[in-house]
N, C-alpha and C positions, 0 to 999 in steps of 0.2 A: 435796467431795473431801477424803479424809483426808490430813492433813499428813504428809509423809514424816518418817521418823526422822532427826533431825539431831543428830549427836554433838557435844558440847562437849568438846574435847580440850585439857587444860591441859598442853601439851607444852613444859615450860619449857626443856629442853635444846635443843629445836629452835629456840625463839624466841631464846634467847641466841646460838646459832650464827649466826642470821640477822642479829642486831644487831651482832655482833662481827666479822663477816667484813670483811676489809680490802680485798679486790680482787674486784670484781663482774664476772663474765664470764657470758654467756648459757649456760645449761645445755645440754649435748648429750645428756642422758639422758631428757628429757621424753617424747619420742616412743616410748621403750622401756617405758613404763608398761604393765602387764598389764591386760587388760579386767576391769572390775569393781573395780579398786582405788579406794579413796576419793579424792575430789577435795578437795585441801586448799585452804582459802580463808582469807585474812586481808588486812589492810591498813587503809584508812580506816574509822574507826568511824562516820563519816557515811554511807558507802556500804553498809556491811554490812547495815543493816536492809532496804535495797532488794534486795540479793542474797538475803536470807532469804525475802522475799516471793516472789521468782522461783523459787528452788530448792524452796520448799515446794509450789509448783503445777506444777513441771516434770513433764510426763507420763511421762517415762522413769523408772519406779520402780526400775530396776536401778542407777541412779546414786546414790551416797551422797556427800553433801557434808559435810565435816568442817570446822567453824569453829574456827580457832585464835585465841588472844588477839589483840586488835587491835594493829597495829603502825604506824598512820598510813599515809598514801599512800606515802611513801618506803620504809617497811619492806615494804609489799606489793610494790612494784616490785623491790626487791632480792631478796625471797624468790622471786619468779618467775625472775629472772635467775640466781639460784644453784641453781635446781631444787628448792628447799624448799617451794614452793607451785605449784599449778596455776593458781590464779586470785588475782590481786592487786587489791584494791578501791582505787580512786583517786577522790579528790574535788577534783581540780585538774588543770590542764594539766601534761603532762610537761615537765621542764626540758630544755634542750638536751643536757645530758650523759645524761639518762635516755633521750632519744630515740635516742641512739647505741647503746643496748644491744641493738637488734635485736628488740625485743618487739613484739607486736601489741596495739594499743589499740582497744577497742570502746566507743563512747559508748552509754550506756543511758538516761540521763535528764538533764534540767536541773532542778536543785533550787533552790527559793527559799531565801534566808537571811532568816528572819523576826526582826524585833525585837519583843520581848515584855516584859511586866511581870507581876509577881505579881498575882493577881486583886484584891488590895486597892487597885490603881491602875487604875480603870476608864476610863482615857482611851481615846478612839476612835482617836487616831493622833498622830503627831509629824511635824514636818518634818525634813529632813536636817540643817538648821542647828540645830534643837533637840537632835537626837541628838549632833551634834558638841559642842555646848555642855555637854551632860550629861557626856560622856566626858572633856572637858577640865576639868571640875570647876566650871563657872560656877554651876550650880544645886545647892543642898543639900537642898531640900524640894520635894515635888511640888506644893505649893500655888502655887509660883512659875510653874508651867506649867498652872494651871487644874485641878490634881488635888487629892487629899485632903491634909490636914496630916500628912504622913509624910516622914521622912527618906529620901533616895534612896540605895539601895545599888546600886553599879555592879558588875556581873559582867562579866568580860572573859576573853579567851583569849590564849595565847602568840602572839607576832608571826609565827611560822612555821606556824601552823595555817591551814588553808584558809579556815575561817570568818573569821578575823581579816584575812587577806589580801583576801578579797572585801569585807568591811566597809570596809576602808581604800580599796579601789579605787572603790567606788560611793558611800560615805557620808562616812567620816571624812577621807579624804585621807591621803597618805603621810607628811605632816610633822606632823600633829596630835599633841601630847604628851598622853598619857593621864594623868589625875590619879593621884597615888600612893595615893589612897584606894580605887581600884578593887581588887576582889578578883579575883585571877587564878586561873583554873581550867584544869587541864590537859586534861581529857577532856570531851567534849560531854555525856555522861550527868550529870556533875557540874554543868554549866551548867543542864541541865533540872531537876535536883533542886533546885538553888539557887533557880531561878525559882518553883518550886512551894512551897518551904518558907520563903522569906525575904520577910517583909512589906516592901513598898516597893522590891523589887528590879527592875532592868532588865537585860536581856541579849539574846542572839541565838543562834539554832540552826536546824537543818534544818526547813524547812516540811513536807517530805514525812514526816519522822518525827513532827512535831507533829500532822499530820492523820491519819496512819495509826494512831497510838497514842492519839489523842484526848487529848493532853496538856492538863491543866486550867490553862492560863495565859491571859493576855490578849494575843492576837496583834494588833499595832498596824498600822494603815494607815501607810504612809510617803509623805509628800507627797501625801496624799489617795487613794492607791491601796492597796486591800486585797491582801495576799498570797494567791494562790490559783493553782490549775492554770490556770484560764482567763486570768488576768492575766499569767501567765508566757507562755502560748501566744500571746496577742495582743500581747505586747511592752510592755505598760504597766507591769508590775512588773519593774524592772531588776536588782534585787540577786539574781543567780543564779550558780550554779556548776555545772560539769559533773560528773556521776557516771558513772563507767565502770570498766572492768576492763582489766588487762593480762594477757596470756597469752603463752606461747612461740609463735613462728611455726609450729613443728612440734608443736603441742600434742596432736595426735591426734584421731581421730574422735569420741571421747566429749566432749571440750571443744568441738570444732567444732559438734557437734550441739546442745549446750546454748546456745552463743552464737547459733546460727541461730534457735532457739526464743525466746531472751531478747530478740531484736530483731524478732520477728514481730508482726503486727497483734494477735493474741490477747494477747501479753505486754504490748503497749503499752496496751491497754484495762485490763489487770489493774493495772498500776502507776498509771495515771490514777485508777482507782477508789480507790487507796490514798493519793492525795495527791501523787504524783510526776509532774511534767510529762514528756511524751515527749521524746526526743532532738531531734526535728524538729517 
């Protein structure tokens, strides 16, 4: 099937207005959208690749999806609440305050968070304790862990990012102090690029993205369990996060039809083939 035309729209004025808005109220104009108007999409950079897979294969070729610059989960939620977006991509649970906005949340996938190294570190896996010790700075060289004689470069994310929240929940623990030698990266693409280009690096990112894009890094087993769609489905791989979308409750027939298809059996098989575990 020919991929649909997906416009990349660098609408800086729109993005700035979404970020600077001080008071968020559910939009009352969403349902007034005219048929055929582009569907504006933004939010979590982790979830956007999944949405691109789905929108590219969506059978209704009359629907055009416009991807705006990523705003993280919170920005996607605010964008829908303000009426600046039709679809907000989310890679975490909604907060209590966000749940009060009256938006509709649709779970699309469960994505694994994979811990990976640069190919120069061909370890098969690490234990959770070893990962904790690495991130607190106990080890300086991979040979201390049975690997090559290379210095360890630790790549990390901000504390409010969904990837870091999940890593703390399942592996690091909430109180572990990260070594000041860690390199902090703001965006997931920077993490992936760093893992590919930095000899001796360790970091973490979306399993679904890694599998769908065949990212050339060494994805590690964690506590003896390999990250995969199968191990997420059978519950043996625990480090997972929800990928979903928020829309207005009265989003209209165009959005409703897309969400119905995006949660259908055909869509589930599609995302599984790309490395994303189904919602259930």
